[in-house]
C-alpha positions in Angstrom: 43.2 -94.4 -10.7 39.7 -95.5 -11.5 37.9 -96.2 -14.7 38.3 -93.4 -17.2 35.1 -94.4 -19.1 33.1 -91.7 -17.4 35.7 -89.1 -18.2 35.6 -90.1 -21.9 31.8 -90.0 -22.0 31.9 -86.5 -20.3 34.3 -85.2 -22.9 31.9 -86.1 -25.7 28.9 -84.8 -23.8 30.4 -81.5 -22.9 32.0 -81.0 -26.4 28.7 -81.5 -28.1 27.0 -79.0 -25.8 29.8 -76.4 -25.8 31.5 -76.4 -29.2 29.3 -75.4 -32.0 29.9 -75.5 -35.8 33.1 -77.5 -35.3 34.9 -78.3 -38.6 36.0 -81.9 -39.3 39.6 -81.1 -38.1 38.2 -79.8 -34.8 36.3 -82.9 -33.9 37.1 -85.6 -31.4 38.7 -88.9 -32.3 36.6 -92.1 -31.9 35.9 -93.1 -28.3 38.1 -96.2 -28.3 41.0 -94.2 -29.6 40.6 -91.4 -27.1 40.3 -94.0 -24.3 43.5 -95.7 -25.2 45.3 -92.4 -25.6 44.1 -91.1 -22.2 45.1 -94.3 -20.5 48.6 -93.9 -21.8 48.7 -90.3 -20.7 47.6 -91.2 -17.2 50.6 -93.6 -17.0 53.0 -90.8 -18.0 51.4 -88.3 -15.7 52.7 -90.2 -12.6 56.3 -90.5 -13.8 58.7 -87.9 -12.3 61.6 -86.4 -14.3 64.3 -84.8 -12.1 61.7 -84.5 -9.3 59.0 -82.9 -11.5 55.8 -84.4 -12.9 55.2 -83.7 -16.6 52.9 -81.2 -18.1 52.2 -81.2 -21.8 49.4 -81.4 -24.4 48.6 -83.9 -27.2 46.3 -83.3 -30.2 45.0 -85.3 -33.1 44.9 -83.0 -36.1 46.4 -83.8 -39.5 49.6 -81.8 -39.8 48.6 -80.8 -43.3 45.2 -79.5 -42.2 44.2 -76.2 -43.8 42.8 -75.2 -40.5 46.3 -74.7 -39.1 47.0 -72.2 -41.8 44.7 -69.8 -40.1 47.0 -69.6 -37.1 49.9 -67.6 -38.6 52.0 -67.9 -35.5 51.7 -71.7 -35.2 54.4 -73.8 -36.8 54.0 -77.5 -37.7 57.3 -79.4 -37.1 57.4 -83.0 -38.2 59.8 -85.6 -36.9 62.0 -87.2 -39.6 60.7 -90.5 -38.5 57.4 -91.1 -36.6 57.9 -92.2 -33.0 55.9 -95.0 -31.5 53.2 -93.7 -29.1 54.2 -95.3 -25.8 54.6 -94.4 -22.1 58.4 -94.6 -22.4 58.6 -92.2 -25.4 56.1 -89.8 -24.0 58.1 -89.6 -20.8 61.3 -88.9 -22.8 59.6 -86.1 -24.8 57.6 -84.4 -22.0 60.5 -82.1 -20.7 60.8 -80.6 -24.2 57.1 -79.6 -24.4 55.6 -76.4 -23.1 52.0 -76.9 -22.3 51.3 -73.2 -22.8 52.8 -73.0 -26.3 52.8 -76.4 -28.0 50.9 -79.6 -28.9 52.4 -83.0 -29.4 50.8 -84.3 -32.6 49.5 -87.9 -32.8 48.7 -90.0 -35.9 45.7 -92.1 -34.8 44.6 -93.2 -38.3 45.8 -96.8 -37.6 47.2 -98.8 -34.7 49.8 -98.7 -33.4 49.6 -94.9 -33.0 52.5 -92.7 -33.8 53.9 -89.4 -32.6 54.5 -87.4 -35.7 55.5 -83.9 -34.7 55.0 -80.7 -32.6 52.8 -77.7 -33.2 54.8 -74.8 -31.8 53.0 -71.5 -31.2 54.1 -68.0 -30.5 51.0 -67.3 -28.6 49.6 -64.4 -26.6 46.7 -66.4 -25.3 47.6 -66.0 -21.6 47.7 -62.2 -22.0 44.4 -62.3 -23.9 42.8 -64.5 -21.2 43.9 -62.1 -18.5 42.9 -59.2 -20.7 46.4 -57.7 -20.8 45.8 -57.8 -24.5 42.4 -57.4 -26.2 43.5 -59.1 -29.4 46.2 -61.4 -30.7 47.0 -65.0 -31.4 46.2 -68.0 -29.3 46.9 -71.7 -29.7 45.0 -73.5 -32.4 41.4 -74.2 -31.3 41.4 -77.9 -31.6 40.6 -80.7 -29.2 43.5 -81.7 -27.0 44.4 -83.5 -23.8 46.5 -81.7 -21.2 48.5 -83.7 -18.8 48.5 -81.4 -15.8 49.6 -83.4 -12.8 49.9 -87.0 -11.4 46.6 -88.7 -12.2 45.2 -85.6 -13.7 44.1 -84.9 -17.3 42.2 -82.0 -18.8 40.2 -82.3 -22.0 40.4 -78.9 -23.7 39.4 -77.1 -26.8 42.4 -74.9 -27.5 43.2 -73.5 -24.1 39.7 -73.7 -22.8 39.2 -76.6 -20.3 36.0 -78.7 -21.0 36.3 -81.4 -18.3 39.0 -82.5 -15.8 39.9 -86.0 -14.7 41.4 -86.0 -11.3 42.3 -89.3 -9.6 39.2 -91.1 -10.9 36.8 -88.2 -10.7 35.4 -85.9 -13.3 35.4 -82.2 -12.6 33.5 -79.7 -14.8 34.6 -76.1 -15.3 32.5 -73.0 -15.1 33.3 -70.0 -17.4 30.3 -67.7 -16.7 31.0 -66.9 -13.1 32.1 -63.3 -13.8 29.4 -62.6 -16.4 26.1 -64.2 -15.6 25.8 -65.4 -12.0 24.8 -63.7 -8.7 28.5 -63.2 -8.1 28.7 -61.2 -11.3 25.7 -59.2 -10.3 27.2 -58.4 -6.9 30.5 -57.4 -8.5 28.7 -54.8 -10.6 26.6 -53.5 -7.7 28.0 -50.4 -6.1 31.2 -49.8 -8.1 32.4 -47.0 -10.4 35.0 -49.2 -12.1 34.2 -50.1 -15.7 33.5 -53.8 -16.1 36.3 -54.4 -18.6 38.8 -53.0 -16.2 37.4 -55.0 -13.2 37.5 -58.2 -15.2 41.0 -57.5 -16.5 42.2 -57.1 -13.0 40.4 -60.1 -11.5 41.4 -62.4 -14.3 45.0 -61.5 -14.0 45.2 -61.7 -10.2 43.4 -65.0 -10.0 45.4 -66.4 -12.9 48.6 -65.7 -11.1 47.2 -67.1 -7.9 46.5 -70.4 -9.6 50.1 -70.5 -10.9 51.7 -69.7 -7.5 50.3 -73.0 -6.0 50.1 -71.3 -2.6 46.4 -70.8 -2.3 44.8 -67.7 -1.0 41.8 -65.5 -0.7 40.5 -62.1 -2.0 37.6 -60.4 -0.3 35.8 -57.5 -2.1 33.8 -55.3 0.2 31.5 -52.3 -0.2 33.9 -50.2 1.8 36.8 -50.6 4.3 34.4 -49.6 7.1 31.9 -52.4 6.2 34.4 -55.1 7.2 36.2 -53.4 10.1 34.5 -55.4 12.9 35.0 -58.8 11.2 38.6 -58.9 10.1 42.0 -58.4 11.7 44.2 -56.9 9.0 47.9 -57.6 9.8 49.3 -55.5 7.0 47.3 -52.3 6.3 48.4 -51.0 2.9 45.8 -48.7 1.5 45.9 -47.6 -2.2 43.5 -46.2 -4.7 42.7 -48.4 -7.7 45.7 -48.0 -10.1 47.4 -46.0 -7.4 45.4 -42.9 -8.5 44.5 -40.0 -6.2 41.0 -38.9 -5.7 41.3 -35.9 -8.0 42.6 -38.0 -10.9 40.4 -41.0 -10.5 37.6 -39.7 -12.7 40.1 -39.1 -15.5 41.5 -42.6 -15.3 38.1 -44.4 -15.1 37.5 -46.1 -18.4 40.8 -44.9 -19.8 43.3 -46.7 -17.7 46.3 -47.9 -19.6 47.0 -51.6 -19.9 50.3 -51.0 -18.1 48.6 -49.5 -15.1 46.2 -52.3 -14.6 48.9 -55.0 -15.1 51.2 -53.3 -12.6 48.4 -53.0 -10.0 47.1 -56.6 -10.6 50.6 -58.1 -10.3 51.0 -56.3 -6.9 47.7 -57.6 -5.6 48.5 -61.2 -6.8 51.8 -61.2 -4.9 50.1 -60.0 -1.7 47.9 -63.1 -1.8 51.0 -65.2 -1.1 51.0 -64.0 2.5 48.8 -66.0 4.8 45.4 -64.4 5.2 43.1 -62.7 2.8 43.7 -59.6 0.6 40.9 -57.0 1.2 39.8 -54.8 -1.8 36.8 -52.5 -2.0 34.4 -53.1 -4.9 36.0 -50.0 -6.5 39.2 -52.2 -6.3 40.9 -49.9 -3.8 43.4 -51.9 -1.7 42.7 -52.0 2.1 45.3 -54.4 3.3 46.5 -58.0 3.3 47.2 -60.9 5.7 43.6 -60.5 6.9 42.2 -63.0 9.4 38.4 -63.5 9.6 37.2 -63.0 13.2 34.8 -65.8 13.5 34.0 -65.0 17.1 32.6 -61.6 16.0 30.1 -63.1 13.7 26.8 -64.8 14.1 27.3 -68.2 15.6 24.5 -69.7 13.4 25.9 -71.5 10.4 25.1 -69.6 7.2 22.5 -71.1 4.9 24.4 -72.4 1.9 23.6 -72.9 -1.8 26.3 -74.8 -3.7 25.8 -74.4 -7.4 26.8 -77.1 -9.9 28.4 -76.4 -13.3 24.9 -76.8 -14.8 23.5 -74.1 -12.5 21.5 -76.6 -10.4 21.8 -76.6 -6.6 23.9 -79.4 -5.1 22.1 -80.7 -2.1 24.8 -83.2 -1.2 27.4 -80.6 -0.1 27.4 -78.8 3.3 29.2 -76.0 5.0 31.2 -78.5 7.3 32.6 -80.3 4.2 35.1 -77.6 3.6 38.4 -76.4 5.1 39.0 -73.4 7.3 39.9 -71.0 4.4 36.6 -71.8 2.6 34.4 -71.7 5.7 35.9 -68.3 6.6 35.1 -67.0 3.2 31.5 -68.2 3.5 31.1 -66.6 6.9 32.6 -63.4 5.7 30.1 -63.1 2.8 27.2 -64.0 5.1 28.2 -61.3 7.6 29.0 -58.5 5.2 26.2 -57.6 2.8 27.4 -56.9 -0.7 30.8 -58.7 -0.3 32.3 -61.3 -2.7 35.0 -63.8 -1.8 37.4 -65.6 -4.2 39.2 -68.5 -2.7 42.0 -70.3 -4.4 43.1 -73.8 -3.2 46.7 -75.0 -3.2 45.6 -77.3 -6.1 44.8 -74.1 -8.1 41.0 -74.5 -8.1 39.0 -71.3 -7.8 35.8 -70.8 -5.8 33.6 -67.7 -5.8 30.9 -66.9 -3.3 28.5 -64.1 -2.2 25.2 -63.7 -0.3 22.0 -63.6 -2.3 18.5 -63.6 -0.7 19.9 -64.6 2.7 21.9 -67.6 1.4 25.6 -67.9 0.6 25.9 -68.9 -3.1 29.1 -70.9 -3.9 30.4 -71.5 -7.4 33.4 -73.8 -7.6 35.8 -74.9 -10.4 35.7 -71.3 -11.7 37.5 -70.9 -15.1 38.2 -67.9 -17.3 36.2 -67.3 -20.4 38.1 -66.9 -23.6 37.8 -63.5 -25.2 
């Protein structure tokens, strides 16, 4: 699976740059300890249980920490007897652990390490992240390692991913795509939908798309007419944002209920499961789904590309031809239609966002959701 030393180094580097004013109980364990733990977790990640790979989180906080008292919906449950930290025991425990609502607690004060309990949370963090709720409780904000697939680990702070390890490679996540990039600027340009409503919808739709594991694409365009010559929409299904009629739109704008946005977002997310792209206007009106990009109708010249790294520098090593058909179609779409934005979700649940800026197609990959 490759050496995980670079992954461990990246965790410490990103943690120091991203997490400010961390208390003692929120700090990372020593590097040798974290390395040993991650190696054991990698072993477990490749072991199937009834045909499924495990998904769970481990953390390193003292169960008596006062920090945990601040999370009133988090309950610390201790095993009557500590359990040896081993691949075999982790494999046995994994099916009982919900990665969205629990941490497996490790005692790393001395070797051999022990599994001492579970932090169980009644948490609304998914609804907070997708902006279904604007306040509530989330999992304790402590460093943890998420086993998310075979050969794949995510170092997280609470729910927020810091760096991913995927089959020997480190992947860094971007959380500012929707707020401070040229994609964010383009989303704001030419729309009457308040930003909080737009973000709530996009977060929820993209969140569901990553969970479906199907992959898909969403194209936002200035108007239905702006893309008419460049896409073949198999299923035309027009709807106003939040199903509203023109005469009631102004009343809903800025005052839309959470229920209305959730209902509309859940519809859009399911439409992405059909092959082809979902087309929305920048006012979030639905145009149709199952859309195919008509490459032959576009300029045959390859679009000039600008791939942006997580640190906002341009990656000169990547090229248009390095990507699959869905991604290349999204790039061409943005290049052909001024003011458009594409969100492309791969089957492995990674999100990519792109738009044209100053003649180039800017691409941001490994898009993540900022915590509220």
